[in-house]
C-alpha positions in Angstrom: 82.5 122.4 134.8 86.2 123.0 135.8 88.1 124.1 132.7 91.9 123.7 132.6 94.3 125.2 130.2 95.0 123.7 126.8 98.2 121.9 126.1 100.7 123.8 123.9 101.3 122.6 120.4 104.7 121.2 121.4 103.2 118.8 123.9 104.3 115.2 123.6 101.3 113.0 122.8 100.3 110.6 125.5 99.9 106.9 124.7 96.5 105.6 123.7 95.0 103.7 126.7 96.2 100.1 126.8 92.6 98.9 127.0 92.1 100.2 123.5 93.9 97.7 121.2 91.3 96.7 118.7 89.3 98.4 115.9 87.6 101.8 116.1 84.2 102.2 114.4 82.4 105.4 113.7 78.7 106.1 113.1 77.1 109.0 111.3 73.6 110.5 111.4 73.0 109.3 115.0 71.9 112.6 116.4 68.6 114.3 115.9 70.1 117.7 115.1 72.1 116.3 112.2 69.1 114.4 110.8 67.0 117.6 111.1 69.6 119.7 109.2 69.9 117.1 106.4 66.2 116.2 106.3 65.4 117.9 103.0 68.1 115.9 101.2 67.2 112.5 102.7 64.2 111.7 100.4 66.3 112.4 97.3 68.8 110.2 95.5 71.2 108.7 96.6 69.7 108.8 100.1 66.0 108.0 99.4 65.1 108.0 103.1 66.6 108.2 106.6 69.0 105.4 107.6 67.2 102.4 108.9 70.3 100.9 110.5 73.6 102.4 111.9 75.7 103.9 109.1 79.2 102.8 110.1 82.8 103.4 109.0 86.2 102.4 110.3 89.0 104.6 111.7 92.0 102.4 110.9 95.3 102.1 112.8 97.1 104.9 111.0 94.4 107.4 112.2 94.9 106.7 115.9 96.9 109.1 118.1 96.7 110.3 121.7 96.1 113.3 123.9 98.5 116.2 123.2 99.0 115.2 119.5 100.0 117.7 116.9 98.0 116.7 113.8 99.3 117.5 110.4 96.7 118.9 107.9 96.6 116.7 104.8 98.2 118.2 101.7 95.8 120.6 100.1 93.6 121.0 103.2 93.1 124.3 105.0 90.6 123.1 107.7 89.4 119.9 109.3 86.0 119.1 110.8 86.4 118.5 114.6 83.9 115.7 115.3 83.8 115.6 119.1 82.3 112.4 120.4 82.3 109.7 123.1 83.8 106.3 122.4 82.3 103.2 124.0 85.2 101.0 125.0 84.3 97.3 124.7 85.3 95.2 127.7 83.7 91.9 126.8 83.0 90.4 123.4 79.5 91.5 122.2 77.4 89.7 119.6 73.7 89.8 119.3 73.2 91.4 122.7 70.0 93.0 124.1 69.8 96.6 125.4 69.3 95.2 128.9 72.7 93.5 128.8 74.7 96.1 126.9 76.4 97.6 130.0 78.0 94.2 130.9 80.0 94.5 127.6 81.3 98.0 128.2 84.6 98.7 129.9 84.0 102.5 129.9 83.8 105.7 128.0 86.6 107.8 126.4 86.7 111.2 124.7 87.5 111.1 121.0 88.1 113.7 118.3 86.9 112.1 115.0 88.6 114.3 112.4 87.4 114.6 108.9 88.1 116.6 105.7 84.9 118.6 105.0 82.7 116.6 102.6 79.0 116.6 101.7 78.0 113.0 101.0 77.7 110.3 103.6 76.5 107.6 101.2 79.9 106.7 99.7 83.2 105.4 101.2 84.8 108.5 102.6 88.3 107.0 102.9 90.3 110.0 101.9 88.1 112.3 104.1 88.1 110.2 107.3 91.2 108.0 107.2 94.2 110.3 106.9 97.0 110.0 109.4 96.1 111.0 113.0 92.5 111.5 112.1 91.3 109.9 115.4 92.6 111.5 118.6 91.8 109.4 121.6 91.8 110.7 125.2 94.1 109.3 127.8 91.4 108.5 130.4 88.7 105.8 130.2 85.9 106.5 132.6 84.8 103.1 134.0 81.2 102.1 133.4 80.5 102.3 137.1 81.4 105.9 137.3 79.0 106.9 134.5 75.5 106.1 135.8 73.8 107.3 132.6 75.8 108.2 129.5 72.9 110.2 128.2 73.7 113.0 130.6 77.3 113.4 129.2 77.8 116.8 127.6 80.5 117.4 125.1 82.1 120.9 124.9 84.4 121.7 122.0 86.7 124.7 122.2 89.1 126.1 119.5 91.7 128.4 120.9 89.7 128.5 124.2 86.6 129.7 122.4 83.6 127.5 122.7 82.4 126.4 119.2 80.1 123.5 120.1 78.1 122.0 123.0 76.1 118.9 122.6 74.6 116.2 124.8 74.2 112.4 124.3 70.5 112.9 125.1 70.3 113.9 121.4 71.3 110.5 120.1 68.9 108.7 117.8 70.2 105.4 119.1 71.4 105.7 122.7 74.3 103.7 123.9 72.5 100.4 124.7 70.4 100.6 121.5 73.5 101.4 119.3 75.4 98.4 120.7 72.4 96.2 120.2 71.9 97.2 116.6 75.6 97.0 115.6 76.1 93.6 117.3 73.1 92.2 115.5 75.3 91.8 112.4 78.9 92.0 113.7 80.9 91.1 116.8 82.6 93.8 118.8 85.7 92.4 120.7 87.5 93.4 123.8 89.6 96.5 123.1 87.3 97.7 120.2 85.8 101.2 120.4 82.4 102.2 119.0 82.0 105.9 118.6 78.5 107.3 119.5 78.5 109.6 116.5 79.5 113.1 115.2 77.4 116.0 114.1 77.0 116.7 110.4 79.2 119.6 109.3 81.1 119.7 112.7 83.0 122.9 113.6 86.1 123.6 111.6 89.7 124.3 112.8 92.9 125.0 110.9 96.6 125.6 111.0 97.9 126.6 114.4 94.5 126.1 116.2 94.5 124.5 119.6 91.5 122.2 120.3 90.1 121.1 123.6 87.2 118.7 124.1 85.8 118.6 127.6 83.3 116.2 129.2 82.4 116.5 132.8 82.8 113.1 134.4 85.4 111.9 131.9 88.0 114.7 131.5 89.6 116.6 128.7 91.3 115.9 125.4 93.7 118.4 123.9 95.5 118.5 120.6 96.5 121.0 117.9 96.7 121.3 114.1 99.6 122.3 111.9 100.0 122.9 108.2 103.8 122.8 108.2 104.1 119.2 107.0 101.6 119.9 104.2 103.6 123.0 103.2 106.9 121.0 103.0 105.2 118.3 100.9 103.9 120.9 98.5 
């Protein structure tokens, strides 16, 4: 994989791709590694078993920002979880589709950093932890469906200050792209311009004040941003 230099913290954020103008939905516990690590807790309350359907949440409009962003740490926070993932960009409305027809509804794939405050429970509305300003950094390039023959081969590499902290493949998904789209659209419509994230790992790598983050996916490109605690210091 060809690795390019990270953008400096002073870089001007690029606009979010024009094709992304709808809602952004996240999903948790959609990779086997996360399920394996949380397995001992799943039979206990409040979980009482592994999820039988996609566990979704929304990244609202205030969370959306672009490549090159400087993300302010929320007041009182020292670190954020860097949930590197791939977003499925919807090209045609999708409702009650089958896996065989999923690709026809996909415009392409985009790198996304789904940022979260560290938290332990997935079975409650994590609004504060997942919906702070600029908590969803979206890449500037959408790889068209025709250029990604099989999304399962995509490998996501996360670097903090040029040091690799995570490497994962979409082969590890519990629900692959067609199955995830099928299961979600069984109960809700995804519209053109919406983005469905394929999922983040449980307890993703942490980054803090002054750190520069790069997320790289061969075949899609690179997403760069940085974190700062200056705004939080001023607010305090």
